[in-house]
C-alpha positions, 0 to 999 in steps of 0.5 A, spaced: 278 911 201 284 917 202 279 922 201 275 919 207 281 918 211 283 925 210 277 928 212 275 923 218 282 922 220 281 924 227 274 920 228 278 914 225 284 914 230 279 915 236 275 909 234 281 905 233 284 907 240 277 905 243 277 898 239 284 897 241 282 899 248 276 895 248 280 889 246 285 890 251 280 890 256 276 884 254 283 881 254 284 883 261 277 882 264 275 875 265 267 872 266 265 869 272 267 862 269 274 865 269 274 865 261 277 872 258 271 876 255 275 877 249 274 869 248 267 869 249 266 874 244 271 870 239 267 864 240 260 868 240 262 871 233 265 864 230 259 859 232 254 862 227 259 861 222 261 854 224 254 852 225 253 855 218 259 851 215 257 844 218 250 845 216 252 846 209 257 840 210 251 835 212 247 837 207 252 836 202 253 829 205 246 827 205 245 830 198 251 825 197 247 819 200 241 821 196 245 820 190 248 814 192 241 811 195 239 813 188 244 809 185 243 803 189 235 803 187 237 803 180 242 798 181 237 794 185 231 795 180 236 792 174 238 786 178 230 785 180 229 786 173 234 781 170 232 776 176 225 776 173 228 775 166 232 769 168 226 766 172 222 767 166 227 764 161 227 758 167 220 757 167 220 757 159 226 752 159 222 747 163 216 748 159 220 746 153 223 741 156 216 738 159 214 739 152 219 735 149 219 730 153 211 729 152 213 730 145 218 724 145 213 720 149 207 721 144 213 719 138 214 713 142 207 711 143 205 712 135 211 708 133 209 702 137 201 703 136 198 699 130 193 705 129 195 711 124 196 717 129 197 724 128 200 728 134 197 735 136 198 740 141 192 744 145 192 751 143 187 754 148 181 751 152 174 752 150 169 758 152 165 757 158 166 756 165 165 749 165 167 748 159 171 741 158 173 742 150 179 744 148 182 746 141 188 743 137 193 745 132 190 740 127 185 741 122 182 738 116 188 741 112 192 735 116 186 730 114 182 731 121 175 730 120 169 730 125 168 724 130 175 722 130 178 719 136 183 723 140 187 719 145 194 720 149 199 715 152 195 713 158 188 712 155 182 715 151 182 723 151 175 725 147 173 725 140 173 731 135 167 734 135 168 740 130 174 740 124 176 747 122 181 748 116 187 749 121 184 747 128 179 742 131 175 742 137 175 736 141 170 734 146 174 731 152 171 724 156 168 728 162 164 733 157 157 733 157 154 728 152 160 724 151 160 716 150 164 710 149 163 703 149 167 699 154 168 692 156 172 690 163 178 687 163 177 681 168 170 679 167 169 682 160 162 686 161 160 690 156 157 698 158 157 705 155 162 710 159 158 717 159 161 724 160 157 728 165 161 734 166 164 732 172 171 728 174 168 721 174 164 718 168 158 713 169 158 706 166 151 705 163 148 698 160 150 694 165 145 688 169 145 687 176 147 680 175 154 682 171 160 682 176 164 688 176 169 689 181 172 696 184 179 697 181 177 693 175 180 696 168 176 698 163 178 698 155 174 700 149 170 695 146 170 698 139 162 698 138 162 705 138 166 705 131 170 711 134 175 708 138 179 702 137 178 696 141 183 695 146 185 702 149 185 704 156 179 707 158 178 708 166 178 704 173 172 702 176 171 706 182 164 704 184 160 698 183 154 697 186 146 694 185 141 699 183 134 699 180 135 699 173 142 696 173 148 696 176 151 703 178 158 703 176 162 709 176 169 710 173 175 715 173 178 716 166 185 714 165 187 718 159 186 725 163 190 723 169 197 727 166 193 732 162 191 734 155 197 739 153 199 734 147 194 729 144 194 724 138 189 724 133 186 717 131 186 718 123 186 710 122 184 705 127 186 698 128 183 694 133 187 690 138 186 685 144 184 686 151 190 685 155 189 679 160 189 681 167 195 680 171 195 675 176 195 676 184 202 676 186 203 671 192 208 674 197 214 670 197 215 666 203 223 664 206 224 658 210 230 658 214 234 651 214 234 647 220 239 650 226 246 647 227 247 642 232 250 645 238 257 643 240 257 637 245 250 635 244 249 627 243 248 626 235 240 624 234 240 618 229 236 620 224 231 614 222 229 611 216 223 615 212 218 610 211 211 613 209 210 620 208 215 626 207 214 630 213 218 628 219 217 630 227 220 629 233 215 624 235 216 620 229 224 620 231 222 618 238 218 612 236 223 610 231 228 610 237 224 606 241 222 601 236 230 600 235 231 599 241 226 594 243 228 590 237 236 590 239 233 587 246 228 582 243 222 586 245 216 586 240 211 592 241 204 590 241 205 582 243 204 579 250 208 583 255 214 580 257 221 583 258 221 590 258 226 593 254 231 598 257 230 605 253 236 608 257 240 604 253 243 607 245 240 603 240 245 600 235 248 604 229 244 603 223 247 599 217 251 602 212 247 604 206 251 603 200 251 609 195 246 609 189 249 604 183 254 601 188 253 593 189 253 591 196 258 585 196 254 579 199 254 576 206 259 570 207 255 564 208 256 559 213 256 552 212 249 549 215 251 545 221 250 538 221 244 534 223 245 530 228 244 523 227 240 518 231 243 512 232 239 505 232 
């Protein structure tokens, strides 16, 4: 550096003097906007640097925001995952609670039923688009055999169509080929409820002369040797006369609450058909007679002569009769003196209460008969 300055001393001094002179001129010279030229140069030189520093600052802030957003996204994803987990646990808890309630209902029904029942749970449905069969978790190891009845607390549900060591195939009452002997609750008409693959079941072998009402309950008759007598089977929805017999359609009652848990009848005991409940008569409330208005004239209640019913006409007729008797007029006899009905009738004689003996009236000595002198 010293060699360079010593070699180019003159020119370096000249350049410094020129630069100083330019600075002095820039300080003294002003632009058309009354701004000193040196200020213009300083701003022009510092503006790019400020722009670069601002750009760097903005990019740094954006990078911070990006990192913050990424953190929020991760937090949001974590919260969503926890929320989904809680929802799944909630659904599982509800399912377990419902399953426990159904199991409790099954246990109560099994304890009160005279038949020997085995609780089973549906593990999966049968194959097929319109399949109406289910598999349960009870098999031959538990004593389940083909042809056993399957019921729910609501009514009959189906029968075991195939038994395996650890599972069994159950054909529901709505499956094709199902049949059960039934009897109507009110008129004791027997028939056969069959499954046709739909939600309702026709009831065959009922004559047109037999009486079956819509809304009547159907119970198992026990004639099929599968279902014990007295189990609810369905409710009649349609009953009309047909060509080959009465056309009756029933709604199965055992599948109304689903078939998640069922009972397999391993030892059936026949029961009785419950009697239909009598129709409930609507309660009629009869108000007591209204109280008498203050200041109104009392109305004499006549003595009841015949019949429990008393009307205003009867009371008025009794009043007129008493007025006529008090004035010596007998109704229905020859016309004479017309009674004055504006006068009040005499008061009724006091009637002694029951069990009290009324004292006899004072008797007057008979008047002496007139003596006829000779």
